[in-house]
PAROLUM-555170 format. One record per residue (C-alpha): x, y, z. Coordinates in Angstrom, 3 decimals, always signed. Layout:
# PAROLUM-555170
SITE       xx       yy       zz
SITE        X        Y        Z
...
//
This chain:
# PAROLUM-555170
SITE       xx       yy       zz
SITE  +24.821  +40.009  +27.401
SITE  +24.678  +37.061  +29.836
SITE  +20.974  +37.883  +30.346
SITE  +20.365  +37.541  +26.585
SITE  +22.312  +34.263  +26.389
SITE  +20.135  +32.912  +29.263
SITE  +17.034  +33.988  +27.511
SITE  +18.139  +32.298  +24.388
SITE  +18.996  +29.037  +26.132
SITE  +15.748  +29.168  +27.934
SITE  +13.910  +29.619  +24.790
SITE  +15.799  +26.767  +23.124
SITE  +14.891  +24.510  +26.056
SITE  +11.197  +25.325  +25.787
SITE  +11.189  +24.717  +22.080
SITE  +12.961  +21.343  +22.415
SITE  +10.613  +20.355  +25.279
SITE   +7.499  +21.082  +23.248
SITE   +8.951  +19.387  +20.222
SITE   +9.677  +16.200  +22.234
SITE   +6.244  +16.454  +23.875
SITE   +4.613  +16.603  +20.462
SITE   +6.672  +13.764  +19.183
SITE   +5.898  +11.728  +22.274
SITE   +2.268  +12.405  +21.777
SITE   +2.334  +11.177  +18.229
SITE   +4.107   +8.002  +19.484
SITE   +1.266   +7.354  +21.808
SITE   -1.345   +7.221  +18.944
SITE   -3.896   +6.029  +19.340
SITE   -4.840   +6.874  +22.949
SITE   -8.627   +7.250  +22.415
SITE  -11.351   +5.924  +20.029
SITE  -11.053   +6.551  +16.288
SITE  -14.032   +7.596  +14.157
SITE  -14.582   +5.764  +10.865
SITE  -17.108   +7.648   +8.689
SITE  -19.143   +5.403   +6.250
SITE  -20.674   +7.243   +3.382
SITE  -23.776   +5.066   +3.071
SITE  -26.558   +4.041   +5.556
SITE  -26.538   +1.271   +8.203
SITE  -26.966   -2.029   +6.611
SITE  -25.564   -1.043   +3.238
SITE  -22.812   -3.019   +1.610
SITE  -20.265   -0.377   +2.473
SITE  -21.442   -0.246   +6.055
SITE  -21.387   -4.052   +6.540
SITE  -17.852   -4.313   +5.225
SITE  -16.681   -1.190   +7.124
SITE  -17.948   -2.710  +10.345
SITE  -15.993   -6.025   +9.805
SITE  -12.977   -3.953   +8.871
SITE  -13.266   -1.665  +11.958
SITE  -13.653   -4.634  +14.341
SITE  -10.460   -6.313  +12.994
SITE   -8.454   -3.092  +12.735
SITE   -9.257   -2.135  +16.331
SITE   -7.458   -5.228  +17.413
SITE   -4.321   -4.215  +15.620
SITE   -4.491   -0.592  +16.806
SITE   -5.430   -1.378  +20.384
SITE   -8.320   +1.026  +20.451
SITE  -12.023   +1.158  +19.790
SITE  -12.975   +2.252  +16.110
SITE  -16.364   +3.673  +16.038
SITE  -18.416   +3.576  +12.748
SITE  -20.178   +6.830  +12.054
SITE  -22.712   +6.734   +9.109
SITE  -22.999  +10.002   +7.188
SITE  -24.990   +9.053   +4.137
SITE  -26.235  +11.341   +1.326
SITE  -25.256  +12.848   -2.100
SITE  -23.553   +9.646   -3.194
SITE  -21.024   +9.918   -0.431
SITE  -20.231  +13.767   -0.589
SITE  -21.741  +14.540   +2.865
SITE  -19.311  +12.142   +4.545
SITE  -16.448  +13.534   +2.467
SITE  -17.190  +17.059   +3.309
SITE  -17.434  +16.237   +6.971
SITE  -13.947  +14.503   +7.106
SITE  -12.448  +17.326   +5.043
SITE  -13.338  +19.747   +7.867
SITE  -11.982  +17.604  +10.749
SITE   -8.658  +18.021  +12.531
SITE   -5.885  +16.003  +10.739
SITE   -4.930  +14.157  +14.022
SITE   -5.706  +10.574  +12.872
SITE   -8.918  +10.216  +14.956
SITE  -11.290  +10.954  +12.207
SITE  -11.090   +8.676   +9.052
SITE  -13.317   +7.958   +6.047
SITE  -14.089   +4.551   +4.424
SITE  -13.436   +5.922   +0.958
SITE  -14.116   +4.653   -2.402
SITE  -14.148   +5.486   -6.182
SITE  -16.903   +7.861   -5.079
SITE  -14.291  +10.300   -4.011
SITE  -13.806  +10.945   -7.746
SITE  -17.396  +10.567   -9.045
SITE  -18.940  +12.825   -6.483
SITE  -16.419  +15.554   -7.342
SITE  -17.195  +15.353  -11.103
SITE  -20.907  +15.196  -10.448
SITE  -20.629  +18.600   -8.616
SITE  -21.809  +17.124   -5.298
SITE  -18.360  +17.524   -3.675
SITE  -16.163  +20.538   -3.859
SITE  -12.987  +18.907   -2.721
SITE  -10.778  +17.092   -5.105
SITE   -9.076  +13.732   -4.208
SITE   -5.847  +15.685   -3.512
SITE   -7.645  +17.321   -0.646
SITE   -7.325  +14.245   +1.334
SITE   -4.612  +11.991   +2.599
SITE   -5.031   +8.472   +1.323
SITE   -3.729   +5.967   +3.806
SITE   -4.210   +2.535   +2.101
SITE   -6.567   +0.583   -0.083
SITE   -8.421   -2.138   +1.902
SITE  -10.840   -4.090   -0.535
SITE  -12.151   -4.639   -3.994
SITE  -15.681   -5.148   -4.904
SITE  -17.006   -5.955   -8.280
SITE  -20.319   -4.157   -9.286
SITE  -23.080   -6.192  -10.853
SITE  -26.194   -5.760  -12.941
SITE  -29.248   -7.561  -11.334
SITE  -32.861   -7.877  -11.945
SITE  -35.824   -9.636  -10.312
SITE  -35.921  -13.382  -10.870
SITE  -39.064  -13.179  -12.979
SITE  -37.352  -10.786  -15.489
SITE  -37.346  -12.199  -19.069
SITE  -33.618  -11.212  -19.265
SITE  -31.068  -13.990  -18.634
SITE  -27.894  -12.132  -19.484
SITE  -26.622   -8.704  -20.287
SITE  -26.983   -9.202  -24.058
SITE  -30.726   -9.861  -23.755
SITE  -31.218   -6.804  -21.620
SITE  -29.152   -4.520  -24.003
SITE  -31.133   -5.814  -27.027
SITE  -34.394   -4.939  -25.394
SITE  -33.054   -1.459  -24.343
SITE  -31.968   -0.719  -27.970
SITE  -35.653   -0.999  -29.068
SITE  -37.128   +0.523  -26.017
SITE  -34.817   +3.661  -25.289
SITE  -35.270   +5.204  -21.893
SITE  -37.936   +2.755  -20.871
SITE  -35.806   +0.647  -18.580
SITE  -35.230   +2.203  -15.139
SITE  -31.912   +1.346  -13.409
SITE  -31.386   +2.076   -9.829
SITE  -28.150   +3.235   -8.111
SITE  -27.017   +4.422   -4.854
SITE  -27.296   +8.141   -5.535
SITE  -26.146  +10.828   -8.053
SITE  -22.336  +10.850   -8.113
SITE  -22.089   +7.435   -6.381
SITE  -19.731   +4.871   -7.894
SITE  -22.800   +2.770   -8.885
SITE  -24.211   +5.654  -10.757
SITE  -20.896   +6.284  -12.502
SITE  -20.400   +2.572  -13.386
SITE  -24.124   +2.209  -14.616
SITE  -24.076   +5.350  -16.758
SITE  -20.687   +4.514  -18.160
SITE  -21.653   +0.964  -19.038
SITE  -24.889   +1.828  -20.855
SITE  -23.309   +4.794  -22.551
SITE  -20.437   +2.656  -23.772
SITE  -22.972   +0.324  -25.425
SITE  -24.767   +3.184  -27.068
SITE  -28.175   +2.672  -25.304
SITE  -30.319   +4.820  -23.292
SITE  -31.826   +3.999  -19.986
SITE  -33.360   +6.164  -17.127
SITE  -31.049   +6.331  -14.062
SITE  -32.865   +6.420  -10.748
SITE  -30.815   +7.478   -7.708
SITE  -31.833   +6.134   -4.257
SITE  -30.377   +5.888   -0.685
SITE  -28.313   +2.889   -0.842
SITE  -30.466   +0.864   +1.406
SITE  -33.673   +1.439   -0.879
SITE  -32.279   +0.295   -4.241
SITE  -32.993   -3.424   -3.859
SITE  -36.235   -2.743   -2.145
SITE  -37.432   -0.633   -5.058
SITE  -36.428   -3.399   -7.474
SITE  -38.381   -6.031   -5.518
SITE  -41.357   -3.611   -5.426
SITE  -41.334   -3.315   -9.278
SITE  -40.534   +0.437   -9.236
SITE  -37.333   -0.124  -11.361
SITE  -36.336   -2.972  -13.826
SITE  -32.598   -3.362  -12.865
SITE  -29.864   -2.212  -10.406
SITE  -26.197   -1.728  -10.471
SITE  -24.936   -2.573   -6.952
SITE  -22.131   -4.099   -5.006
SITE  -22.444   -7.851   -4.363
SITE  -23.051   -7.474   -0.633
SITE  -26.287   -5.586   -1.094
SITE  -27.607   -8.408   -3.290
SITE  -26.330  -11.652   -1.786
SITE  -29.465  -12.363   +0.450
SITE  -31.893  -11.804   -2.404
SITE  -29.819  -13.860   -4.899
SITE  -29.425  -16.687   -2.294
SITE  -33.233  -16.588   -1.858
SITE  -33.931  -16.871   -5.538
SITE  -35.713  -13.535   -5.848
SITE  -32.876  -11.761   -7.754
SITE  -30.935  -12.771  -10.675
SITE  -27.563  -11.276  -11.574
SITE  -27.004  -10.846  -15.345
SITE  -23.439   -9.824  -15.364
SITE  -20.374   -8.618  -13.441
SITE  -19.082   -5.291  -14.405
SITE  -15.697   -5.873  -12.856
SITE  -12.369   -7.261  -14.231
SITE  -13.004  -10.885  -13.007
SITE  -15.803  -12.998  -11.891
SITE  -17.300  -12.233   -8.443
SITE  -16.606  -15.168   -5.972
SITE  -19.966  -14.781   -4.432
SITE  -21.590  -15.461   -7.897
SITE  -19.097  -17.882   -9.432
SITE  -21.446  -18.893  -12.242
SITE  -22.098  -15.442  -13.464
SITE  -19.865  -14.251  -16.295
SITE  -18.371  -10.775  -16.481
SITE  -19.376   -8.404  -19.200
SITE  -16.164   -9.069  -21.031
SITE  -16.958  -12.868  -21.120
SITE  -20.271  -12.015  -22.528
SITE  -18.550  -10.194  -25.423
SITE  -19.136   -6.665  -23.898
SITE  -15.829   -4.800  -23.439
SITE  -16.271   -2.920  -20.121
SITE  -14.912   -3.204  -16.535
SITE  -15.194   -1.049  -13.444
SITE  -13.854   -2.385  -10.194
SITE  -15.006   -0.764   -6.930
SITE  -12.233   -0.257   -4.391
SITE  -12.574   +0.827   -0.725
SITE   -9.852   +2.204   +1.527
SITE   -8.964   +4.573   +4.365
SITE   -8.449   +8.259   +3.766
SITE   -7.888  +10.993   +6.258
SITE   -8.092  +14.966   +6.423
SITE   -5.193  +16.622   +4.626
SITE   -2.253  +17.185   +6.760
SITE   -2.553  +14.081   +8.888
SITE   +1.048  +13.466  +10.476
SITE   +3.163  +10.886   +8.529
SITE   +3.883   +8.893  +11.692
SITE   +0.153   +8.500  +12.361
SITE   -0.691   +7.613   +8.765
SITE   +2.149   +4.961   +8.788
SITE   +0.906   +3.531  +12.048
SITE   -2.622   +3.079  +10.460
SITE   -1.168   +1.793   +7.271
SITE   +0.868   -0.886   +9.040
SITE   -2.102   -1.981  +11.077
SITE   -4.209   -2.165   +7.912
SITE   -1.607   -4.474   +6.340
SITE   -1.862   -6.838   +9.151
SITE   -5.504   -6.671   +9.266
SITE   -6.074   -7.312   +5.519
SITE   -3.561  -10.253   +5.460
SITE   -5.406  -12.128   +8.188
SITE   -7.334  -15.164   +7.265
SITE  -10.088  -14.149   +9.675
SITE  -10.799  -10.962   +7.951
SITE  -10.495  -12.444   +4.449
SITE  -13.076  -15.106   +5.388
SITE  -15.419  -12.481   +6.854
SITE  -15.074  -10.224   +3.910
SITE  -15.819  -12.866   +1.272
SITE  -19.135  -13.650   +2.972
SITE  -20.277  -10.253   +1.910
SITE  -18.955  -10.132   -1.599
SITE  -15.645   -8.269   -1.075
SITE  -11.975   -9.158   -1.431
SITE   -9.109   -7.960   +0.716
SITE   -6.699   -6.113   -1.491
SITE   -4.117   -4.089   +0.379
SITE   -2.198   -1.277   -1.435
SITE   +0.063   +1.086   +0.511
SITE   -0.297   +4.786   +0.490
SITE   +1.945   +5.544   -2.533
SITE   +0.365   +2.818   -4.632
SITE   -3.086   +3.691   -3.559
SITE   -2.649   +7.412   -4.486
SITE   -1.110   +6.381   -7.765
SITE   -4.136   +4.310   -8.598
SITE   -6.528   +7.131   -7.554
SITE   -4.696   +9.572   -9.805
SITE   -4.726   +7.234  -12.811
SITE   -8.447   +6.556  -12.376
SITE   -9.144  +10.298  -11.950
SITE   -8.650  +11.068  -15.599
SITE  -10.998   +8.220  -16.747
SITE  -13.711   +8.993  -14.252
SITE  -13.634  +12.791  -14.976
SITE  -13.892  +12.007  -18.760
SITE  -16.820   +9.576  -18.341
SITE  -18.683  +11.658  -15.631
SITE  -18.613  +14.805  -17.867
SITE  -19.983  +12.952  -20.746
SITE  -22.524  +10.748  -18.896
SITE  -24.058  +13.676  -16.849
SITE  -24.454  +15.549  -20.102
SITE  -26.310  +12.593  -21.582
SITE  -28.272  +11.459  -18.602
//
């Protein structure tokens, strides 16, 4: 009997020791570099903003954050990679609306519920742009031309299932016009526009700013809910009498099952990072705006948007 009691006490001691060790290990997070997966190539708008974010967040977390670019399939390759990683807080993804559009395009087989969404970081407002020598000066002139020349206008995006594909297809479908959507690797879209291979692009501001500033590209309109600070004189679609808006968010998501203590540590560090004047100033230079939302609000917004994206993607993929 006493022997059994001793065994039971010993087993309890081992259990409590392991539990305390595990808790202590979580409390030491992070104690090594963190991987942040970016879904698009080096030099893309997503990549540039992610690197600024990673540099600032690393100061708050006290460890190096290494950006790992895994482009392809509108972001699906990076999402699949993260979905298969250990949920230990050391592999994160710079997520966006593409977590929904890639799923409904068929490129990604994991729904948004298959990830833990830690916090929203930024908002970017997609724009429609053309070469400076284009005859179109605004969205209405472009749409009027497309109505009489269906499928003639080629519009570039960042890949099938990407947010720019979803935003572009949804925008033109909502106006009842037909264009030809051309998917590219994100870094090739503007190059193709400048080379005359396409007539227009749907892109995040950061990818276009150098070309707009040099006078080689003209922005016809902002597809977001408000004017883009990088292009303050360019009206939104709504201001041009066209009822449409699609904001692009970016945030940090993790493999499903990431411990709550670790997620909260990252979330707290993100909140401080995004509130810093230094980050806000750096972010605005590349056409993005710091826009923090905690995990609960972030997930709520993704879930709300999921229905809309699903309905649009099913329709647009049928039509395009």
